N, C-alpha and C positions, 0 to 999 in steps of 0.2 A: 361451874359458875353459877352462883344461885342469886336471885333475884328478889327484893322486896317486894310485897304486895304493893298493887298499884293504887294506894288509898290516897296517895298524895296527888294524883291526877285530879285535873280541874272538874268538878262537881257536874257542870252541865255535861262535858264530853264523856263522863261515867255513863249519865242518865241516857244520853243519846245511843252509846254503845248497845245499852242494856235492852233500848227499843230497837234498835237494828236487830240484836238477836232474836228476838220476840217476833218480830216481821218475819225474819227468815225461815222462822218454824212453820210458818205457813204456806211456804214454798211459792210465794209470789212471783207471778211473772217479770222478767226485768222492767217491763215497759211499766207495768202497774205501779212497782217501788219507783221508777222514775217521775211519773206523774204524781205520787204522792209528796215527793221531795219537792217538786215544782210547786205544788200549792201550798206547801207548808214555807218555802222560800216566799211567795207572794205575799201570804198572811202576815208573815214577821215583816217584810218591807213594807206592807200595807199599814202595821203599826207605826214604824219606825217614822212614814212619812207624815202619819197623822201628829206625832209627837213634834216634830221638825216644823209642820204647820202652826200648832197650839202656841208651841215656844216662841216662833216669831211674833204670833199674837200678843202673847204674853209681854213680849219686852217692848212691843210698839205701845200697848197700854201702858206699861211702865214708865216708858219714856216720855211719851206723847201726852198721855192725861193725867196719871199720878204726879207726875211732876209738875205739869203745868198748875195743879191745886195747890203743891207742897211750895213751891216757889212763885207762888202768883204774882209776888213783887216785881220782879224780872217781865212781867207782861208775854206779849206775844213773842219778843226777842229771843225768849227762851229755845225757839226751836233751832236759832241760828247754831248753837254751840251743841247741841245734841249730835246731829251726825258727826262732827269733829271728835266729840267724844269717843264715840263708835269707832272710828277710824284709829285713834290713839289706841284703844283697846287692842284693835286687832293688830298694829303694828307691834304692840307688846308681846302679843302671842307668836307671831312674826319671829321678833327676836330671841324668844325662848325655845322655838322649835323651828329653826330655819329650814331644814331638810323637808321636814314633814309639810310646811307651809306651802312648798313649792310644787307638791303633788295633788294639784288642785283641778276641781272639776272635771269635765267630760274627757278631755285629753288624758288624765291620770288612768280613768277606766279604760279608754281604748289602748292604752300601753298596758295595762293588766291583762286584758284579755289577748292581746296579739302578740305578747312576748314575755309575760309570766303566769301562763297557766291560769289565768282569772286571779292570781293571789293579789291582796289587797291589804294592807297590815291595818290590824283592828285599831292601833294609835292614829294612823291616818284618817281612819274612817271618824273616829270621836272628834278630832282636831276640827275635819273640814263639817262636821254636825255643829259645832260653838261657834266657829268663826262666823260663817252664814249668817247663823240667828241673831249675832250682834250686829252685823252689817245692816241686814234688812229691818231687824226691830229698832236700829236708830236709825231708820230712814234714808240709808242708801239707795239709790234711785236703779236697782238691779232687780233681777228674777232669782227664784227659788230652783227652778229646774236643773241646772248643773249642778249646784251642790246635793239636790236632791238625787240625782243620779247616782254622783258618788256615794252618797248615803246608801243607797239601795243595790248599788255593785259591792259596798262594802259588808254590808249585812250578808248578802249571798255567799261572798267570798269566805266569810267566817264559819257560815252555816256548812260549806262544803269542806270546809278543814277539819270540823267536828263529825261529818260525815264521812271523812277517808276516801272522799271521791278521787278519782285519777285527775291530771292536770285539764286534760279534753273535758270532763264533765264539770270540772270546777269552772273551766272558761265560759261554759255554756250557761251555767247558772247564775254567773256573776255578770254576764250580759243579761239575762233574764231579769236580775234583781235591778238594773238600771232602768231598763223598759218600765218593771213594775212601778217604780217609784215616779216615774212620769205619768204612769196610768192612775196613780194614786194622787199625786200633786195636781194634778188637770182634769181629773176625773175622766180619763179619754184611753179606755183600755186596747182598743185598737191603734191609736195614736202612740200609745208606749210600746206595741208589738213592733210598729215600724220604725219608732225612732232606734229601738235597740238594735234592728236589722241595717238601717240606713247609715247610724252614725257609730254605735257601737262595734258590730260586727263588719263594717264596710262591706254591706250589702254581700256578705258572705252566707250564701242561703242553704241550710241543711234542713231535712224532714224533723228530725229529731231537735233540732235548735227550736223551729216554728213553735212545735208541740209545747216546749219549755215556756217559751215566751208567751204564748196565749194563755196559758194555764196560770203562770204568776201574774201576769197583766190582770187578767179576770180577777183572780184571788184578792191580789192588792187596791184594785179598784171598789170590789165589794167591802172590803174592810173599811176603806176610806169612806166610802157612802153611809155605813153604818155609823162612822163617829162624826162626819161630816155635812152629813146630808147629801141629798141627791138633786138640789136646784141647781141649774144651768149658772155659769158665773158671768154671764152676760144676760141682762133684762132688755127686751128691745120688741117692737110691732113686728109683724110679718113682713118680711122684706118683698118689695117690688120690683123684679128682675128686670121688668120692662120686656120691649117685644124684641124679637130675634134680630132685627135688624140694627138694634143698637148696639150689638154683642161687639164691634168694632171698637167701642169706649173701653171694654173689659181689655181689650188688647193693647191698647192705651196705657190703662191702669198697669197692666203686667209690665211693661215696658220700663214706665217710670219707677215703678217699685224695684225692677230690677237695677235701674241705676242708682237709686238710694242705697239699695243693698250694697251695691259696688263702691260706692262713696262712702258708706259707712266700714265696709271690709280694709279699704285703702287707709281710711282714716284712723281704724284700730292699729293698723300695722305700723303707721306712721308715730302714733304715740308711746307705741312698745318699745320701737327703737330710740325714742327721746329719753325714756327713762331707763334704757341700757348703756346710752350714755355715759363716758365717765365723769365728764363735767357734772351730769345729774346725780351721779352716785354718791358725789362729795357731801351732798345734803343729805342730813338724817334723814331716814325715813318716816320716823314717827313726826316730823315737821312738815314733810311734805302730803303726807297722809291727812296730817290735822288741817294743813291750809286748803287741801281738796275737800276735808269734810265742812268748814266753814263755806266755801262756794256753793256746797249742796245745801248748807242751812239757809244760805243768803236767797239763793233760788228758790227754797222752799218757803221762806218768810213771805214773799210777794206772790209766789203761785204753790200754793199747800199740794196740789195735786201731782208735782213732781215727786213727792216723798213715796218711798217705797215701792211695791211691786206694779201699782198703776190701774189696777183692775175698776177702782170707785172712778178714776178721770175717763177709762173707756165707756163705761157704764153713762157717763154724764155726756158722752159726745153722743152715745146712742140716743138718748134721750132729748139729744139737741139743748142741752142745758149750758153749753159752751158756745163762745163766739169763735168765728173762724181764726180771728185775731191772736186770741189766748192758746187756741189749738197750735197753731204756727209756732208761738213762743214755746211752748212746752214740746214741740215735735224736735225743734233747735237744741233744746237745753237737753233732752234726752240724747238725741245725737252726740252732744260734745261731752256729757259729763260720765255716761256708762265706760266707755274705754280709758277714761281718766281714773276713773275711779279702780275699774279692775286692773289696770296695768300699775298702778301706782302701789297695789297690794291688797287693795279692798277685796272681800269673797262676796261671789254670787255668780247668776249667771245672764245670758242673753235673749231667752226664747222671750219672757215677758216684757224686756222694752222692745224687741221686735214687734210684738202683737202690739204695744203701745204706739210706736213710732207708724206703723201700719194702720191705725184708727187713727192718728191725728192726720196722716195723709191724706187717707179716704175721703174724711170729713170735709179737709180743706179743697180737694179737688173736685167733689160734686158740689161744695157750695159756689166754688169759681165757674165751674161749666155751667151751672143753673142761672148764676147772675149775669155772666159775659154773653152767652150762647141762648139763655131764654129757654132752656130743656126744664125738663121737669124728672131730673133723676132723683130716685129714692136715695137719700145720703146712708140709711142703715145698712142697707145692700152693699155700697161701695165701702163704707167703714169696714164691712165685715170681709169682703174680698180682699180688700187692700192688707188686712191683719194677716191673712194668709199668705198673700203673694209677699211682704216683706219677710215674714218668718222663713217661707220657704228659701227665698233667695239669700238672706244673711246665713243662714244656717246650712244650704243645700240639703234639703230634706222636703222635697215636692211631696210624697206620697204621705210622710209624717204629718206634714203642713194642713194638706188637705182634709185628713181625717181627725186633727187636734181641732180644728176650726168647727167643722162637723157635730163632733161630739161635743165640743163645749157649748156650742149654740143649740143643740138637738133640731136643728133647722133642715131641711133638705132643699128646699124652693130655690136656693143661689148656687146650688152645687155645681151647675155647669159653668157659670161665670166663675166661680172660684177656683175649679180644675184650669180653665184656660189662663187666668192670670198667674195662678202660682207656676205652671209650668213654662210661661212664657218668662216669667221672673228669673227662675232657677235656671232656664237654658241660657239666658243672657249673662247671669254671674259666671256660669260655667263655661262659657266663650271666652268673656275676659279673665276671670280669675284663674279658673281651673281647680277648683276646691274649696273648702269652707275654712272658717275661722279656727275651726277645731284643727284640721288639717296643717294649716298654715302655723298654728303653735309646735305641731308634734315636728313639723319641718326644721323650725328654728332650732329644735333640741338635737336633730340629726336622726329623727326618726322617718323612715319611708315606709309607712305600712299600708299603702294603696295596693300593692301588686300580690297580696296573699302570701301564703307560710312559703312556698316553693322560693319565692325572690328573696324573702327574709333568710331562709336558710343559704341561699347562695351568698347572700349579703353577709352573711356571718362568717364565711370561709375565705381565707386569705389564698393567694397564688402561691405563696411558697409552701403553704402545707399541701397543696397538691400537685407542684410541678415535677419534671424529671430532671433531676441535676445533669448537667453536662449537655453538650450539644456537637453536632459534626462541624467544623468550620473547613472550608475549602478556600484555598488562595486565588484570586481573580484570573490569574495566567494560567491555573492548572491545566495541562493539556485533558484532551477528551480519555485517552488510554489511561491516566493516572486516575483521571476523574472515576470513572466507571470501577475501576480497582479498588478506590477507596469507598464509592457506594456499595460495592458488593460485600465490603466487610464490614459496614456500618450499621448498629442494631436501630438506626433512626429511618425514616421514613421523609423525614425534609431536612434539606441541607443549606449551608449559608455561606456565601461567597464573602470573602473579607478582601480590605486591600492593604497596601502594605503597612498601613497604621495599625492593622488590626481590627478596623470598623466594618460591622457588617453593613453590605452595601446591595445584597441580593438575595434572593429566595431561590432554590430549586427544589421542583417537586416530582412526582411520577409523571405529572401532565407534560413537564418541560422534557424530560428524558425520553418519552416514549416515542416521539417522532425521530429524535436523535437517533436511538438505538436501530431503527429498522434503516437508515442510512450510514451506519457505523463505519463502513469499508471506505466509503469515499469522503466523509467528514473526519476521520480520525487524525488527519496532519491538519487541518484547517481551523478547527472549532477547539476555544478554550472556554473555562468554566463561566467567564462574564457574559460571553456570548450567549449561553441559553438562560442564564440568571433572570428571573422576573426583578426588576430594581426595586417594587414595592415589598418594604418591610415594616411591619406594624409590630411595635415593641409593648409589652407591658411592664408592670413593675412589679418585684415580687410582693409589695403591700397592697396591692390592688385587690378588689375582693372576685368572686365567680362572676358574681352577676355582670360585673363589667365586662368579662372575659366572654360570656354566653353572648352578650349583645353585640360583641365584636365577633363570633363567631358567625352569628345572623346575618349582619351587614356585609362582612368580606366574604363569606363562604370558604374561607381557609380553616385547616383542621389542626394549626398548631402556630403557635406565636412564642419569639423568644422573650426572655425574661432578664430584666437587668436589676440591678443590686439595688435593695432599698435604701442602701447609706448615701450612695452617692448617684445613683442613676444613671451610672454610665457602666460598669461592668457587667459583663452576660454572665448568669450563673446557672442558668438551666432554660429547658421549655415548657409549656404548659400547652398540653394536646388535648382535643375535645373528648379523648377518651379518659386522660387524667381527671379532666372535670367532671365528667359524667360519675366515674367511680368515687369521687369525694362527695358529689353532691347524694347518690344514693346511700353512702357509708352516713352521712349525715343524717340522712331522711332516716334510716334503719336506726341509728342509736335513738332517734327523736321517740319514734315508736316504741321501740323497746322500753327506753326511758318512762314513758306516761304506763306502759303496761305494767313495769316495775314498781312504779310508785304506787301503784294500787295494790300490789302485792304487800310493800312495805308499811302503806299506811293501814293495812289488814292484820298486821303482825300481834297489835296490843289487843285485839279482838279473839284472835285463834291461836297466840303465842306463836304456832308454826305454822310456814305459809309454803305449799307445794310449789315449785316451778318447774319440775322436771320428772320422769320417771325416775324414782330413787334417789332426788335430790330434792334441799329444801333450803328456805332461809328463816333465819331466826334474830329476833332482835333481843339483846339482853344490857340490861344495866353492867356497865363495868364495875367489877369487883374492888373491893377496898385496895387489896393487895397490887392490883394492876397499876392504880393511880402512880404517877411520877415515873414509871419505865417506857419504854420505846418500845414499839411494835417487833424491832430487831432482838432487843432483849427477851420479852415475852416468848418469841417463837412458836406462835399459836398455831401454825400451820405445821411445823414439824410435832409438838406434843400433842394435839389435838386433831389434826388433818382438816381445818377449817380454815376457809379464806375469808379475811376482814375485808368485807365489800366496802363499806362506808362506815363513818361514824357520824352520830347525830349529836349535836348539843342542844339541849332543851332552853329555851328562854322563857321570860314570863309572859304573863297571858297579854299585856299589853306595850310589848316592846313591838318596834317596827318588824321585825324578823321571827318568826314564830319558832324557827328553828334554823341552827346551823347544819351545813351538811358538808363533811370533808372526805374526802376520797386521799385517805392517809398513805403517806410515804414510810419508810421503815423508820426513819428517825422521830416520826411523828410519837409524841408522850402524851399518855392517857391522862384525861383530867377526870375530877370526880363526876362531874355531871354528866361524863359521854355515856352514849349508849353505843354497843357494838352491834352493827349490821352483819352477821355470819352466815356462810353459804356453804354447803358440802352436803355428804351424801345422808341417807336417812339414818343410818346406823351410828354416823359421828354427831348427827344433830340431837338422837335419843338418848346419849350418852352424856350430854353437855354438861349436866348437873357435876360430873367429875371435877369440873373447873371450881376450884375453891378461891 
C-alpha cells in the first residue's frame, strides 16, 4: 500500500509538527514541553480574548455612535430598534446552525472537558465568537465571560488537536484555555485559575492541571494587559470598612445577596421552562427575540445604563453619580431582562450581570441603612462587597468571586468583609439550590457531572451489559432436604423463592442457611423454603445503570439483585452481582485508560509513520489505496494476505466541520471509501513490508 505525500495537510498543522520535531531533538523533559504548551495556549487565548473585546467595542460604536450620526433624523428613538436588530441577526444564525447554536457558553465547555476529552469543534468556537459579539455590540444587557470562556476553551482545544495531545492532556488544556479567557477578559489571572477549577473542572484538583491553569492564565492576562492596558475596571476612592463591631452588617449583606441569588436562579429556571413550553414554541423564534430586543431598547431609551456589559453604570454608582431610585430600577431591569434574553436565544454570560446587580444592591442597601438608621456606612465598600456576594451566589464560585473582585479593584482593604459576605451568600445558595445555574442547565440536558469520572463510567454501563443470565428459583413449599440438594447443585450463592404464580417472594442467602444447617436433623421435616426466606426482594431493570446498582449495594448491604426485563419490566432475566458490577466497571476503566494512551499513539503516527506499542508490534496509519475503494474488508482479506489487523478507520473532514474526523470500528461488511485512512496493527516484520500492498 503506497501513500501520497502529506502535502495536502492543513498548513498550520504541518508547521506545528515540524516545530514539535525540532523541540524533541533537544530532549526536553516532559514537564518543560508541557509548560511551553501551556504558555502558548495562554498567549493564543489572550489574543483571542483581545479580539473578542475589540469586536464588541467596534460593533457598539457602529450601532450606537456611527448609526446615530448617519440616521440622525430618527433621533434618540433609534436606540430602541438596535437591540431588536441584533436579536434578529442572532435568530437567523440560530436558524442556519441550530445544533451549533445549542452548544453555548460555560456548560458546553464543562461537557467537553468531562465527556469528550476536551474536544470542542472549531465551527462551534467560531459561531460562539460571532453571536455574542453581535449580542453585546447591539446592546443586549448580558456579559462577555461565558462566551469568552467558550472561546478560550475552543482555541485551546484546537491547539490540542494540532499538537496531537492525548484526551487527558487536551481536557486539561481546554479547561486552562477557558480559565485563561476569564483571566484576559477581567484581567484577573488568579480568578481565571479558580474559575476553571470551580466551574469547568468541577473542583477536580490535580497538580499538573493546576500548573497548566496558572501558566495559561498568567500568559493570557499578560497579553490582555499589553493590548488593553492595565488599569482597574472600576474607579473608586479607598474603601472604609468601618470598625470590626459593624461586621454583622456584612453578614446581613451576605444573607440578602444569597436571597437575591436564589431568586435569580429560580426566576431563570422559570423563564427557561416558559420558553420550552409547546405553546410558546409555536411563536417563531425570530419574532419572540425581536420583541425582547424591542423591550431592551425601550428600557435603554429611558435608562441608557442598562445597555451592554454595564461597567460604566457600576463606576457611576461607585462615584455616587446615580440616585438610589435609578439604581433600584436598573437592578430590577437587569434581573428581569438577562434570563429572558438568554433563554429566548440571545448569547452572553451572567458574570457581568451578577456584578451589576450586586453593585446596585450594595448601593441601595448602604444608602437605605444610612438614611433610616443614621449610620455612616461607606457606600463604596458595600458596593464592592455586594458585587462579590451576588457573583459568588449566582454562579456558586466563592473563591473565584473573591479573587475576581480583589484583582479587578486591586484593593486589599475590604478583603475580610468581602470574604465573609461571599461565603455566606454562596453557602445559603447551596443549602437551597444545591448547585449553580451551569449545573442546572446540564441537568436539564440529562448530564450529571458532579460525581467525577468514576460515577460517569458507572452511569454509562447498563445492567444488561454486566448481569449474569439465569438464576436459581425455588418453590416456596420446597422442603429442607430438597432445598439443600438444589442449593448444593447450583452455581449461584443467592436463591429466590417463588409462589405458585412464579412470582419471586423471598431471598435465601448463606446468612439464612447457616443456622438451619447446624440444626438440620431436627428441622428437616418441619421447615420449607418460605420459612427461612427473607421477604425483602429488591429488583433492578436491565436498562438501569450500574450507578444505581452500586447505590443499592451501599444502601441495602446485599450482594445480588434479580434483574427484570427492560421490555415489560415483569420477566426475570438474570441477576446482577457485586462481582459482576465491579468487573464491568474495571473493564470500562481499563478501556478508558488504554484508549487515552492509544489515542496518543495514533495521533503521533503522522509524525513518526510507525508507532511501537509493544516489543515486536507496531501501529501504522495508511491512506486507503485506490484499488481498495468500494471493496469490503471481507473481500480484501487484509489479515490473510498481509498478516495485519485493521484496528479502526479514520475519515478526515474539513477544518471547519463540527467533527474533526470520524472514527469507525469496522465490521467485515464495511466498504472502503476514497477518503478513508486505515489504522493497521501487526508485527514489525509485517509492518515493515507494508509497501507490498499496492
